[in-house]
Residue, then its C-alpha position, 0 to 999 in steps of 0.5 A: m500499500k502507498l501513501g499518498q504523499g508519502r509518509n515521512d513526508a506527510r509527518n515531517e513536511s510543513e503544516r500544508s501537507r497535513t492540512g489535505r492540500k496536495g493531491v495523490g494518485k488515483g482517486p479524489g486528491m487531497d484538495q478534491l476530497q477536502e472539497r467534497i466534505l465542505e460540500v457534504f457539511c453545507r449540504t446538511r445544513e441546508q438539506g436537514p436530512l431527517v436520520q432514523c436512529i435506533t440506538n442504545f438507551v446512554t447517548v440517546n439524546d446525545c445523538a438525537n441532539v448532535i445530528l440537529a447540532a449538524g443541521g439534520s433532523p433525528s428519529m429515534a423510532h426503535d420499536i419492531r412495530e414501526a421500525a421498517e414503516a418510519v425509515e420510509g421517509a428518512a433520508a438515512l438509518v443508523c443501528n446502533m448495536g448498543a441497543i441490543e436488544n433492538i436487533d430485530a428491529m435494525i434488520l427489518a428498518g436496515q431490509r428496508a432501508n436496502a430495499l429503498g435504496k437509502p443509506v444505513i451505518l452500523d456502529p457494532v458497539a463490543a461487537g466481539g465482547t460477548e457471545l450475545r453480540r458475536r452473533e448479532s453483529r454476525r445476524l446484522l452483517e449477513e441480513v442488511h448491507f450496511s454503507i459504512i460501519r463504524g466503530n473502535a479499532s477492536e469492533l472491528r477487528y472482530l468483524a475482520g475475524r481478528q482476535a481482538a482486545g476491547s473492554g466493554v465499549d472500549a478499543g483495547g491497547a493491542d488493537r489500537v492504530t498508532e503511527e508505528n501500525l498505521l500501514r498494516a491497520a490501514e490494509e487489514f480495513r481496507e480487505l474489511s471493507r471489500r468483503t462486506g462492500s461498506v466503507t468501515a471507519v475506525s475511530g480513535e487516536i487516528d482515524l481511518i476510513s476505507d471503501g476498500n480501494q482508498t484510506a484516508v487517515f484522519r488526525g485531530g480530536c483530543p484525549v478528552m473525548a475518550r473521557i465521556t460516554g458517547s462520542g463515537c456513538m455521536q461520530t456514527a450519528l453525524l455518518g447517518a446526517f451526512s449520508g443522508a445529505g450526501r448519499e451517493d458517496s459514503f466514503v465522504a460521508a464517513c470522511a466528513g464524520a471524522a473531519v467535523m469530531n476532530v475539529c470539533g474535538e479540538l474547539a471544545d477542549e480550548k474552550r474547556k482549557r480556558n473555563g478550567t470545566g471537567n469531561a461532563t462541560f466538555r459533552t455539551d462544548l462538544i456538540d456545541a462546537v458541531f451546531n456553531l462550525t463554520e466551513e472556514q474552520l473545518k476547512e482550516g482544521m481537517r488535517y489527513e492523507i490519503f493512502q491508494g492500493 
């Protein structure tokens, strides 16, 4: 696998090379990807896509509010008696395995969304953690086609058929994507994309987005994002909003989600440091940052590179 502008160059050159300003190989170059991310970001605010979320009760309020902050409109219809009907009016569907008791509703709604050509996003929360979750994650992948699968490295490593070291909903230390294992991880998750036909989005200290041919590497955010419940669920919800507004390209929608969360995480952390507040206020500041984010802030703040196979 080849890094678009050279991995060492990307790390050692000026900030220009770390903000997506240099084109690469085949497929959309860095300037082109940045432009398309900004288009999806703006289109979401213009169109206000309705996003149906079948998500867990721990983060349902945060997911609804971050969709609103991004310009979308949330629907939290999850009852099996209405889930498939509700998706008919939605622009996208988000299935979060934190709501493990609603898997049957996810399958019915997902199959209906597939039939209607609407994007479906999966967050395989703790997919390899218990036998129940291992079994249900396999069911979901067998019965529904997902446009995007977003999770932490342990969750996606399990879906890829690898030994994963996750702890609850958190990625295990041995699974995390680092500068040292970046090339290997990019190849691993690219293969998962090819096998499932889904865009894979791995979030953590380094985010990897792959459609099986190209892989974008996003950097940013802050450590406090791991100290609140729901930052990953909120990112998945954002993918629903961006997919609903730009359903023709799931790769770009997934990249937009990573870029927005990273930039807003940094903005919220700056505010936390100024005000001397903690993680509870940070969660609110993160949603506020999404609401107040400008196109210029996103353009200047996103940092990424592109791999080609």
